[in-house]
N, CA, C, O and the ligand as a Tripos MOL2 file, in Angstrom:
@<TRIPOS>MOLECULE
protein
  269   267    68     0     0
PROTEIN
NO_CHARGES

@<TRIPOS>ATOM
      1 N          -8.3080   -3.2320   11.2320 N.3       1 MET1
      2 CA         -7.1320   -3.7560   10.4740 C.3       1 MET1
      3 C          -7.2910   -3.6110    8.8430 C.2       1 MET1
      4 O          -8.3750   -3.4910    8.2700 O.2       1 MET1
      5 N          -6.2630   -3.6380    8.3350 N.am      2 GLY2
      6 CA         -6.4300   -3.5350    6.8450 C.3       2 GLY2
      7 C          -5.1680   -3.6320    6.2580 C.2       2 GLY2
      8 O          -4.1560   -3.5470    6.9530 O.2       2 GLY2
      9 N          -5.1130   -3.8300    4.8340 N.am      3 ALA3
     10 CA         -3.9870   -4.3400    4.0620 C.3       3 ALA3
     11 C          -3.1890   -3.0700    3.6810 C.2       3 ALA3
     12 O          -3.6820   -2.0890    3.1250 O.2       3 ALA3
     13 N          -2.1510   -3.1830    3.9760 N.am      4 VAL4
     14 CA         -1.1100   -2.1290    3.6200 C.3       4 VAL4
     15 C          -0.8510   -2.0560    2.1520 C.2       4 VAL4
     16 O          -0.3250   -3.0340    1.6210 O.2       4 VAL4
     17 N          -1.1980   -0.8810    1.3460 N.am      5 MET5
     18 CA         -1.2090   -0.7330   -0.0320 C.3       5 MET5
     19 C          -0.1450    0.1950   -0.3160 C.2       5 MET5
     20 O           0.1780    1.1560    0.3830 O.2       5 MET5
     21 N           0.4740   -0.2490   -1.6220 N.am      6 VAL6
     22 CA          1.2540    0.7830   -2.2680 C.3       6 VAL6
     23 C           0.8450    0.8360   -3.6470 C.2       6 VAL6
     24 O           0.1110   -0.0380   -4.1080 O.2       6 VAL6
     25 N           1.3240    1.9280   -4.4300 N.am      7 ARG7
     26 CA          1.0900    2.3180   -5.7690 C.3       7 ARG7
     27 C           2.2490    1.7060   -6.6160 C.2       7 ARG7
     28 O           3.4400    1.9480   -6.4220 O.2       7 ARG7
     29 N           1.8270    1.0150   -7.4250 N.am      8 CYS8
     30 CA          2.7460    0.3090   -8.5430 C.3       8 CYS8
     31 C           3.5170    1.6510   -9.2990 C.2       8 CYS8
     32 O           2.7770    2.4940   -9.8040 O.2       8 CYS8
     33 N           4.7810    1.8150   -9.3620 N.am      9 PRO9
     34 CA          5.3330    2.7490   -9.9080 C.3       9 PRO9
     35 C           5.2830    2.7230  -11.5920 C.2       9 PRO9
     36 O           5.3800    3.7390  -12.2800 O.2       9 PRO9
     37 N           5.1140    1.3810  -12.1100 N.am     10 GLU10
     38 CA          5.1210    1.1970  -13.5660 C.3      10 GLU10
     39 C           3.6760    1.4310  -14.0720 C.2      10 GLU10
     40 O           3.4710    2.0260  -15.1300 O.2      10 GLU10
     41 N           2.7410    0.9810  -13.3430 N.am     11 THR11
     42 CA          1.4660    1.1290  -13.7460 C.3      11 THR11
     43 C           0.3970    1.9580  -13.1180 C.2      11 THR11
     44 O          -0.6780    2.1680  -13.6810 O.2      11 THR11
     45 N           0.7120    2.4280  -11.9350 N.am     12 GLY12
     46 CA         -0.2040    3.3640  -11.1910 C.3      12 GLY12
     47 C          -1.1430    2.7070  -10.6040 C.2      12 GLY12
     48 O          -2.0210    3.3480  -10.0270 O.2      12 GLY12
     49 N          -1.1750    1.3920  -10.6130 N.am     13 ARG13
     50 CA         -2.1580    0.4700   -9.9260 C.3      13 ARG13
     51 C          -2.0690    0.3600   -8.5010 C.2      13 ARG13
     52 O          -0.9370    0.5170   -8.0430 O.2      13 ARG13
     53 N          -3.0120    0.1220   -7.6810 N.am     14 ASP14
     54 CA         -2.6830   -0.0500   -6.2870 C.3      14 ASP14
     55 C          -2.5750   -1.6140   -6.0330 C.2      14 ASP14
     56 O          -3.4000   -2.4380   -6.4280 O.2      14 ASP14
     57 N          -1.2610   -1.9270   -5.2070 N.am     15 ILE15
     58 CA         -1.0260   -3.3460   -4.9010 C.3      15 ILE15
     59 C          -1.1650   -3.5740   -3.6440 C.2      15 ILE15
     60 O          -1.0940   -2.6040   -2.8910 O.2      15 ILE15
     61 N          -1.3580   -4.6790   -3.1830 N.am     16 PRO16
     62 CA         -1.0920   -5.1050   -1.5930 C.3      16 PRO16
     63 C           0.2580   -5.4680   -1.5110 C.2      16 PRO16
     64 O           0.8600   -6.0560   -2.4090 O.2      16 PRO16
     65 N           0.8420   -5.0470   -0.2110 N.am     17 THR17
     66 CA          2.0410   -5.4560    0.0650 C.3      17 THR17
     67 C           2.1590   -6.7590    0.8290 C.2      17 THR17
     68 O           3.2460   -7.3160    0.9860 O.2      17 THR17
     69 N           0.9950   -7.2410    1.3080 N.am     18 GLY18
     70 CA          0.9360   -8.4890    2.0720 C.3      18 GLY18
     71 C           0.9200   -8.2130    3.6350 C.2      18 GLY18
     72 O           0.6490   -9.0720    4.4740 O.2      18 GLY18
     73 N           1.2220   -7.0020    3.8850 N.am     19 LEU19
     74 CA          1.2020   -6.6300    5.4290 C.3      19 LEU19
     75 C          -0.3030   -6.2600    5.7700 C.2      19 LEU19
     76 O          -1.0180   -5.7010    4.9380 O.2      19 LEU19
     77 N          -0.7320   -6.5940    7.0080 N.am     20 VAL20
     78 CA         -1.9140   -6.3200    7.4620 C.3      20 VAL20
     79 C          -1.6260   -5.5900    8.7710 C.2      20 VAL20
     80 O          -0.8740   -6.0570    9.6270 O.2      20 VAL20
     81 N          -2.1910   -4.5510    8.8740 N.am     21 THR21
     82 CA         -2.0990   -3.6820   10.1630 C.3      21 THR21
     83 C          -3.3080   -2.8200   10.4360 C.2      21 THR21
     84 O          -4.2730   -2.8620    9.6730 O.2      21 THR21
     85 N          -3.2890   -2.0660   11.4620 N.am     22 ASP22
     86 CA         -4.3760   -0.9680   11.6580 C.3      22 ASP22
     87 C          -3.7290    0.3830   11.2100 C.2      22 ASP22
     88 O          -2.5010    0.4810   11.2050 O.2      22 ASP22
     89 N          -4.3980    1.2590   10.8930 N.am     23 ARG23
     90 CA         -3.8420    2.6320   10.5580 C.3      23 ARG23
     91 C          -3.1310    3.2030   11.6050 C.2      23 ARG23
     92 O          -2.0520    3.7620   11.4080 O.2      23 ARG23
     93 N          -3.6520    3.1090   12.7240 N.am     24 LYS24
     94 CA         -2.9920    3.8140   13.9300 C.3      24 LYS24
     95 C          -1.4870    3.4200   14.2340 C.2      24 LYS24
     96 O          -0.5830    4.2090   14.5110 O.2      24 LYS24
     97 N          -1.3890    1.8910   14.1160 N.am     25 SER25
     98 CA         -0.1920    1.4610   14.3850 C.3      25 SER25
     99 C           0.6590    1.7920   13.2000 C.2      25 SER25
    100 O           1.7970    2.2260   13.3780 O.2      25 SER25
    101 N           0.2060    1.6250   12.0870 N.am     26 PHE26
    102 CA          1.1440    1.9850   10.7700 C.3      26 PHE26
    103 C           1.5270    3.2760   10.8750 C.2      26 PHE26
    104 O           2.6570    3.4910   10.4370 O.2      26 PHE26
    105 N           0.8390    4.3720   11.3970 N.am     27 ASP27
    106 CA          1.3460    5.6910   11.3770 C.3      27 ASP27
    107 C           2.3710    5.8840   12.3390 C.2      27 ASP27
    108 O           3.2410    6.7480   12.2220 O.2      27 ASP27
    109 N           2.2670    4.9690   13.4380 N.am     28 ALA28
    110 CA          3.2610    5.0660   14.4340 C.3      28 ALA28
    111 C           4.5270    4.1560   14.0770 C.2      28 ALA28
    112 O           5.4570    3.9870   14.8660 O.2      28 ALA28
    113 N           4.4690    3.6590   12.9620 N.am     29 THR29
    114 CA          5.6870    2.6740   12.6440 C.3      29 THR29
    115 C           6.8750    3.7100   12.0580 C.2      29 THR29
    116 O           6.6500    4.6430   11.2870 O.2      29 THR29
    117 N           8.0980    3.3620   12.5600 N.am     30 PRO30
    118 CA          9.1910    4.2260   11.9550 C.3      30 PRO30
    119 C           9.1560    4.0520   10.5850 C.2      30 PRO30
    120 O           8.4990    3.1210   10.1200 O.2      30 PRO30
    121 N           9.8520    4.9180    9.7690 N.am     31 VAL31
    122 CA          9.8830    4.8370    8.5250 C.3      31 VAL31
    123 C          10.7940    3.6040    8.0190 C.2      31 VAL31
    124 O          11.9650    3.4820    8.3800 O.2      31 VAL31
    125 N          10.2010    2.7800    7.2220 N.am     32 PHE32
    126 CA         10.9080    1.6720    6.6990 C.3      32 PHE32
    127 C          11.1250    1.4440    5.3530 C.2      32 PHE32
    128 O          10.6290    2.3360    4.6640 O.2      32 PHE32
    129 N          11.7310    0.5080    4.6780 N.am     33 PHE33
    130 CA         11.8900    0.2810    3.3260 C.3      33 PHE33
    131 C          11.6760   -1.3160    3.1840 C.2      33 PHE33
    132 O          11.9690   -2.1810    4.0090 O.2      33 PHE33
    133 N          11.1100   -1.4600    1.9660 N.am     34 ALA34
    134 CA         10.7060   -3.1040    1.8950 C.3      34 ALA34
    135 C          10.3940   -3.1060    0.4400 C.2      34 ALA34
    136 O          10.3020   -2.1440   -0.3210 O.2      34 ALA34
    137 N          10.2380   -4.4870    0.1840 N.am     35 ARG35
    138 CA         10.0500   -4.8750   -1.2530 C.3      35 ARG35
    139 C           8.7140   -5.4050   -1.5550 C.2      35 ARG35
    140 O           8.3490   -6.0640   -0.5810 O.2      35 ARG35
    141 N           7.9030   -5.4040   -2.4040 N.am     36 VAL36
    142 CA          6.6990   -6.1590   -2.6280 C.3      36 VAL36
    143 C           6.8350   -6.7110   -4.1070 C.2      36 VAL36
    144 O           7.3370   -6.0580   -5.0220 O.2      36 VAL36
    145 N           6.3280   -7.9890   -4.2300 N.am     37 TYR37
    146 CA          6.2340   -8.5640   -5.4300 C.3      37 TYR37
    147 C           4.9240   -8.1290   -5.9970 C.2      37 TYR37
    148 O           3.8430   -8.2760   -5.4260 O.2      37 TYR37
    149 N           5.1300   -7.5080   -7.3240 N.am     38 CYS38
    150 CA          3.9650   -6.7880   -8.1090 C.3      38 CYS38
    151 C           3.3070   -7.8750   -8.8570 C.2      38 CYS38
    152 O           4.0770   -8.5920   -9.4950 O.2      38 CYS38
    153 N           2.0460   -8.1550   -8.9180 N.am     39 PRO39
    154 CA          1.5370   -9.2220   -9.7700 C.3      39 PRO39
    155 C           1.2470   -8.7650  -11.0660 C.2      39 PRO39
    156 O           1.0130   -9.5590  -11.9760 O.2      39 PRO39
    157 N           1.2430   -7.4110  -11.2370 N.am     40 ILE40
    158 CA          0.9440   -6.7500  -12.5170 C.3      40 ILE40
    159 C           2.1930   -6.7060  -13.4870 C.2      40 ILE40
    160 O           2.1270   -6.9120  -14.6990 O.2      40 ILE40
    161 N           3.2440   -6.4310  -12.8360 N.am     41 CYS41
    162 CA          4.5750   -6.3960  -13.5460 C.3      41 CYS41
    163 C           5.4870   -7.5770  -13.3470 C.2      41 CYS41
    164 O           6.6200   -7.6700  -13.8190 O.2      41 CYS41
    165 N           4.8730   -8.4730  -12.5980 N.am     42 ARG42
    166 CA          5.5220   -9.7950  -12.3320 C.3      42 ARG42
    167 C           6.9980   -9.4350  -11.9960 C.2      42 ARG42
    168 O           7.8970  -10.0510  -12.5680 O.2      42 ARG42
    169 N           7.2720   -8.4920  -11.1170 N.am     43 SER43
    170 CA          8.5040   -8.0940  -10.5170 C.3      43 SER43
    171 C           8.4590   -7.7790   -9.3320 C.2      43 SER43
    172 O           7.3840   -7.9380   -8.7560 O.2      43 SER43
    173 N           9.5860   -7.2430   -8.6040 N.am     44 GLU44
    174 CA          9.5520   -6.5570   -7.3210 C.3      44 GLU44
    175 C           9.6960   -5.0970   -7.4650 C.2      44 GLU44
    176 O          10.4770   -4.5830   -8.2670 O.2      44 GLU44
    177 N           8.8590   -4.3880   -6.6040 N.am     45 HIS45
    178 CA          9.1580   -3.0560   -6.4610 C.3      45 HIS45
    179 C           9.6630   -2.6660   -5.1010 C.2      45 HIS45
    180 O           9.1980   -3.3160   -4.1640 O.2      45 HIS45
    181 N          10.5630   -1.6850   -4.8160 N.am     46 GLU46
    182 CA         10.9070   -1.1150   -3.6070 C.3      46 GLU46
    183 C           9.8550   -0.0500   -3.0900 C.2      46 GLU46
    184 O           9.3630    0.7760   -3.8590 O.2      46 GLU46
    185 N           9.5960   -0.1040   -1.9910 N.am     47 TRP47
    186 CA          8.5710    0.9980   -1.3520 C.3      47 TRP47
    187 C           8.8880    1.5000   -0.0210 C.2      47 TRP47
    188 O           9.3520    0.7140    0.8050 O.2      47 TRP47
    189 N           8.6820    2.7660    0.2900 N.am     48 PHE48
    190 CA          8.9330    3.3800    1.7040 C.3      48 PHE48
    191 C           7.5920    3.2140    2.3430 C.2      48 PHE48
    192 O           6.5350    3.1120    1.7200 O.2      48 PHE48
    193 N           7.7240    3.1970    3.6080 N.am     49 ALA49
    194 CA          6.4940    3.3390    4.3170 C.3      49 ALA49
    195 C           5.7660    4.4220    4.1140 C.2      49 ALA49
    196 O           4.5400    4.3200    4.1470 O.2      49 ALA49
    197 N           6.3570    5.6060    3.8770 N.am     50 LYS50
    198 CA          5.6500    6.8150    3.5610 C.3      50 LYS50
    199 C           4.8740    7.0030    2.3880 C.2      50 LYS50
    200 O           4.1090    7.9600    2.2650 O.2      50 LYS50
    201 N           5.0530    6.0590    1.4500 N.am     51 GLU51
    202 CA          4.5290    5.9750    0.1200 C.3      51 GLU51
    203 C           3.1310    4.9120    0.4010 C.2      51 GLU51
    204 O           2.2320    4.7900   -0.4320 O.2      51 GLU51
    205 N           3.1490    4.3800    1.3820 N.am     52 ALA52
    206 CA          2.0240    3.2430    1.6060 C.3      52 ALA52
    207 C           0.8030    3.7360    2.3360 C.2      52 ALA52
    208 O           0.7880    4.7650    3.0110 O.2      52 ALA52
    209 N          -0.1790    2.9590    2.1600 N.am     53 TRP53
    210 CA         -1.3280    3.5360    3.1520 C.3      53 TRP53
    211 C          -1.9990    2.2190    3.5580 C.2      53 TRP53
    212 O          -1.7380    1.1640    2.9790 O.2      53 TRP53
    213 N          -2.9530    2.3200    4.6690 N.am     54 VAL54
    214 CA         -3.7780    1.1760    5.1160 C.3      54 VAL54
    215 C          -5.1680    1.3320    4.4560 C.2      54 VAL54
    216 O          -5.8990    2.2990    4.6660 O.2      54 VAL54
    217 N          -5.4580    0.3400    3.6730 N.am     55 CYS55
    218 CA         -6.7390    0.0370    3.1670 C.3      55 CYS55
    219 C          -7.5710   -0.8360    4.1170 C.2      55 CYS55
    220 O          -7.5190   -2.0650    4.1660 O.2      55 CYS55
    221 N          -8.3990    0.0210    4.9190 N.am     56 GLU56
    222 CA         -9.2380   -0.6210    6.0290 C.3      56 GLU56
    223 C         -10.5760   -1.0000    5.3220 C.2      56 GLU56
    224 O         -11.0330   -0.3380    4.3910 O.2      56 GLU56
    225 N         -11.0760   -1.9390    5.7530 N.am     57 ALA57
    226 CA        -12.2810   -2.5490    5.2190 C.3      57 ALA57
    227 C         -13.7580   -1.7080    5.2800 C.2      57 ALA57
    228 O         -14.8960   -2.1710    5.3570 O.2      57 ALA57
    229 N         -13.3360   -0.3950    5.2210 N.am     58 GLU58
    230 CA        -14.5540    0.3650    5.4920 C.3      58 GLU58
    231 C         -15.0390    0.8510    4.0150 C.2      58 GLU58
    232 O         -14.1500    1.2240    3.2490 O.2      58 GLU58
    233 N         -16.2280    0.8700    3.6160 N.am     59 PRO59
    234 CA        -16.8540    1.2010    2.2060 C.3      59 PRO59
    235 C         -16.4640    2.7710    2.0050 C.2      59 PRO59
    236 O         -16.7970    3.6330    2.8190 O.2      59 PRO59
    237 N         -15.8400    2.9920    1.0140 N.am     60 ARG60
    238 CA        -15.6660    4.2980    0.8580 C.3      60 ARG60
    239 C         -15.2670    4.3500   -0.7510 C.2      60 ARG60
    240 O         -14.7280    3.3620   -1.2500 O.2      60 ARG60
    241 N         -15.5200    5.4270   -1.4820 N.am     61 PRO61
    242 CA        -15.3500    5.5710   -2.8530 C.3      61 PRO61
    243 C         -13.6590    5.4360   -3.0230 C.2      61 PRO61
    244 O         -12.9550    6.0950   -2.2570 O.2      61 PRO61
    245 N         -13.1530    4.7330   -3.8480 N.am     62 ARG62
    246 CA        -11.8890    4.6240   -4.0040 C.3      62 ARG62
    247 C         -11.3040    5.2560   -5.3840 C.2      62 ARG62
    248 O         -10.5230    6.2070   -5.3340 O.2      62 ARG62
    249 N         -11.6990    4.7090   -6.5670 N.am     63 ARG63
    250 CA        -11.1740    5.3380   -7.7140 C.3      63 ARG63
    251 C         -11.7350    6.6350   -7.9860 C.2      63 ARG63
    252 O         -12.9460    6.8110   -7.8530 O.2      63 ARG63
    253 N         -10.9580    7.5690   -8.3600 N.am     64 GLY64
    254 CA        -11.6060    8.8480   -8.5480 C.3      64 GLY64
    255 C         -11.3460    9.8200   -7.5230 C.2      64 GLY64
    256 O         -11.1410   10.9980   -7.8170 O.2      64 GLY64
    257 N         -11.3390    9.3640   -6.2240 N.am     65 ALA65
    258 CA        -11.3710   10.1430   -5.1410 C.3      65 ALA65
    259 C          -9.9010   10.6790   -4.9260 C.2      65 ALA65
    260 O          -9.7030   11.6150   -4.1520 O.2      65 ALA65
    261 N          -9.0120   10.1560   -5.5270 N.am     66 LEU66
    262 CA         -7.3600   10.5510   -5.4440 C.3      66 LEU66
    263 C          -7.1810   11.2410   -6.4110 C.2      66 LEU66
    264 O          -6.3100   12.0830   -6.1880 O.2      66 LEU66
    265 N          -7.7620   11.3100   -7.7940 N.am     67 LEU67
    266 CA         -7.4210   12.0880   -8.6190 C.3      67 LEU67
    267 C          -7.7680   13.3470   -9.0440 C.2      67 LEU67
    268 O          -7.1630   13.8710   -9.9790 O.2      67 LEU67
    269 ZN          4.4170   -3.0110  -10.7710 Zn       68 ZN68
@<TRIPOS>BOND
     1     1     2 1
     2     2     3 1
     3     3     4 2
     4     3     5 am
     5     5     6 1
     6     6     7 1
     7     7     8 2
     8     7     9 am
     9     9    10 1
    10    10    11 1
    11    11    12 2
    12    11    13 am
    13    13    14 1
    14    14    15 1
    15    15    16 2
    16    15    17 am
    17    17    18 1
    18    18    19 1
    19    19    20 2
    20    19    21 am
    21    21    22 1
    22    22    23 1
    23    23    24 2
    24    23    25 am
    25    25    26 1
    26    26    27 1
    27    27    28 2
    28    27    29 am
    29    29    30 1
    30    30    31 1
    31    31    32 2
    32    31    33 am
    33    33    34 1
    34    34    35 1
    35    35    36 2
    36    35    37 am
    37    37    38 1
    38    38    39 1
    39    39    40 2
    40    39    41 am
    41    41    42 1
    42    42    43 1
    43    43    44 2
    44    43    45 am
    45    45    46 1
    46    46    47 1
    47    47    48 2
    48    47    49 am
    49    49    50 1
    50    50    51 1
    51    51    52 2
    52    51    53 am
    53    53    54 1
    54    54    55 1
    55    55    56 2
    56    55    57 am
    57    57    58 1
    58    58    59 1
    59    59    60 2
    60    59    61 am
    61    61    62 1
    62    62    63 1
    63    63    64 2
    64    63    65 am
    65    65    66 1
    66    66    67 1
    67    67    68 2
    68    67    69 am
    69    69    70 1
    70    70    71 1
    71    71    72 2
    72    71    73 am
    73    73    74 1
    74    74    75 1
    75    75    76 2
    76    75    77 am
    77    77    78 1
    78    78    79 1
    79    79    80 2
    80    79    81 am
    81    81    82 1
    82    82    83 1
    83    83    84 2
    84    83    85 am
    85    85    86 1
    86    86    87 1
    87    87    88 2
    88    87    89 am
    89    89    90 1
    90    90    91 1
    91    91    92 2
    92    91    93 am
    93    93    94 1
    94    94    95 1
    95    95    96 2
    96    95    97 am
    97    97    98 1
    98    98    99 1
    99    99   100 2
   100    99   101 am
   101   101   102 1
   102   102   103 1
   103   103   104 2
   104   103   105 am
   105   105   106 1
   106   106   107 1
   107   107   108 2
   108   107   109 am
   109   109   110 1
   110   110   111 1
   111   111   112 2
   112   111   113 am
   113   113   114 1
   114   114   115 1
   115   115   116 2
   116   115   117 am
   117   117   118 1
   118   118   119 1
   119   119   120 2
   120   119   121 am
   121   121   122 1
   122   122   123 1
   123   123   124 2
   124   123   125 am
   125   125   126 1
   126   126   127 1
   127   127   128 2
   128   127   129 am
   129   129   130 1
   130   130   131 1
   131   131   132 2
   132   131   133 am
   133   133   134 1
   134   134   135 1
   135   135   136 2
   136   135   137 am
   137   137   138 1
   138   138   139 1
   139   139   140 2
   140   139   141 am
   141   141   142 1
   142   142   143 1
   143   143   144 2
   144   143   145 am
   145   145   146 1
   146   146   147 1
   147   147   148 2
   148   147   149 am
   149   149   150 1
   150   150   151 1
   151   151   152 2
   152   151   153 am
   153   153   154 1
   154   154   155 1
   155   155   156 2
   156   155   157 am
   157   157   158 1
   158   158   159 1
   159   159   160 2
   160   159   161 am
   161   161   162 1
   162   162   163 1
   163   163   164 2
   164   163   165 am
   165   165   166 1
   166   166   167 1
   167   167   168 2
   168   167   169 am
   169   169   170 1
   170   170   171 1
   171   171   172 2
   172   171   173 am
   173   173   174 1
   174   174   175 1
   175   175   176 2
   176   175   177 am
   177   177   178 1
   178   178   179 1
   179   179   180 2
   180   179   181 am
   181   181   182 1
   182   182   183 1
   183   183   184 2
   184   183   185 am
   185   185   186 1
   186   186   187 1
   187   187   188 2
   188   187   189 am
   189   189   190 1
   190   190   191 1
   191   191   192 2
   192   191   193 am
   193   193   194 1
   194   194   195 1
   195   195   196 2
   196   195   197 am
   197   197   198 1
   198   198   199 1
   199   199   200 2
   200   199   201 am
   201   201   202 1
   202   202   203 1
   203   203   204 2
   204   203   205 am
   205   205   206 1
   206   206   207 1
   207   207   208 2
   208   207   209 am
   209   209   210 1
   210   210   211 1
   211   211   212 2
   212   211   213 am
   213   213   214 1
   214   214   215 1
   215   215   216 2
   216   215   217 am
   217   217   218 1
   218   218   219 1
   219   219   220 2
   220   219   221 am
   221   221   222 1
   222   222   223 1
   223   223   224 2
   224   223   225 am
   225   225   226 1
   226   226   227 1
   227   227   228 2
   228   227   229 am
   229   229   230 1
   230   230   231 1
   231   231   232 2
   232   231   233 am
   233   233   234 1
   234   234   235 1
   235   235   236 2
   236   235   237 am
   237   237   238 1
   238   238   239 1
   239   239   240 2
   240   239   241 am
   241   241   242 1
   242   242   243 1
   243   243   244 2
   244   243   245 am
   245   245   246 1
   246   246   247 1
   247   247   248 2
   248   247   249 am
   249   249   250 1
   250   250   251 1
   251   251   252 2
   252   251   253 am
   253   253   254 1
   254   254   255 1
   255   255   256 2
   256   255   257 am
   257   257   258 1
   258   258   259 1
   259   259   260 2
   260   259   261 am
   261   261   262 1
   262   262   263 1
   263   263   264 2
   264   263   265 am
   265   265   266 1
   266   266   267 1
   267   267   268 2
@<TRIPOS>SUBSTRUCTURE
     1 MET1         2 RESIDUE 1 A MET
     2 GLY2         6 RESIDUE 1 A GLY
     3 ALA3        10 RESIDUE 1 A ALA
     4 VAL4        14 RESIDUE 1 A VAL
     5 MET5        18 RESIDUE 1 A MET
     6 VAL6        22 RESIDUE 1 A VAL
     7 ARG7        26 RESIDUE 1 A ARG
     8 CYS8        30 RESIDUE 1 A CYS
     9 PRO9        34 RESIDUE 1 A PRO
    10 GLU10       38 RESIDUE 1 A GLU
    11 THR11       42 RESIDUE 1 A THR
    12 GLY12       46 RESIDUE 1 A GLY
    13 ARG13       50 RESIDUE 1 A ARG
    14 ASP14       54 RESIDUE 1 A ASP
    15 ILE15       58 RESIDUE 1 A ILE
    16 PRO16       62 RESIDUE 1 A PRO
    17 THR17       66 RESIDUE 1 A THR
    18 GLY18       70 RESIDUE 1 A GLY
    19 LEU19       74 RESIDUE 1 A LEU
    20 VAL20       78 RESIDUE 1 A VAL
    21 THR21       82 RESIDUE 1 A THR
    22 ASP22       86 RESIDUE 1 A ASP
    23 ARG23       90 RESIDUE 1 A ARG
    24 LYS24       94 RESIDUE 1 A LYS
    25 SER25       98 RESIDUE 1 A SER
    26 PHE26      102 RESIDUE 1 A PHE
    27 ASP27      106 RESIDUE 1 A ASP
    28 ALA28      110 RESIDUE 1 A ALA
    29 THR29      114 RESIDUE 1 A THR
    30 PRO30      118 RESIDUE 1 A PRO
    31 VAL31      122 RESIDUE 1 A VAL
    32 PHE32      126 RESIDUE 1 A PHE
    33 PHE33      130 RESIDUE 1 A PHE
    34 ALA34      134 RESIDUE 1 A ALA
    35 ARG35      138 RESIDUE 1 A ARG
    36 VAL36      142 RESIDUE 1 A VAL
    37 TYR37      146 RESIDUE 1 A TYR
    38 CYS38      150 RESIDUE 1 A CYS
    39 PRO39      154 RESIDUE 1 A PRO
    40 ILE40      158 RESIDUE 1 A ILE
    41 CYS41      162 RESIDUE 1 A CYS
    42 ARG42      166 RESIDUE 1 A ARG
    43 SER43      170 RESIDUE 1 A SER
    44 GLU44      174 RESIDUE 1 A GLU
    45 HIS45      178 RESIDUE 1 A HIS
    46 GLU46      182 RESIDUE 1 A GLU
    47 TRP47      186 RESIDUE 1 A TRP
    48 PHE48      190 RESIDUE 1 A PHE
    49 ALA49      194 RESIDUE 1 A ALA
    50 LYS50      198 RESIDUE 1 A LYS
    51 GLU51      202 RESIDUE 1 A GLU
    52 ALA52      206 RESIDUE 1 A ALA
    53 TRP53      210 RESIDUE 1 A TRP
    54 VAL54      214 RESIDUE 1 A VAL
    55 CYS55      218 RESIDUE 1 A CYS
    56 GLU56      222 RESIDUE 1 A GLU
    57 ALA57      226 RESIDUE 1 A ALA
    58 GLU58      230 RESIDUE 1 A GLU
    59 PRO59      234 RESIDUE 1 A PRO
    60 ARG60      238 RESIDUE 1 A ARG
    61 PRO61      242 RESIDUE 1 A PRO
    62 ARG62      246 RESIDUE 1 A ARG
    63 ARG63      250 RESIDUE 1 A ARG
    64 GLY64      254 RESIDUE 1 A GLY
    65 ALA65      258 RESIDUE 1 A ALA
    66 LEU66      262 RESIDUE 1 A LEU
    67 LEU67      266 RESIDUE 1 A LEU
    68 ZN68       269 GROUP 0 **** ****
């Protein structure tokens, strides 16, 4: 299980959507559209499931690996 994360379109920071699932069932989820309150911008962002990822609690390098 892990937190579903999205990237803030304003700051590029990773923010949690508040959803928790596992990667396999998230990948099987049909495309959906949701809103998340962004604590950085203090406003809501809209996001699509295809833009999100599941951050499972496995130790792995985060910052830098995606850049
Ligand atoms: Zn934001």
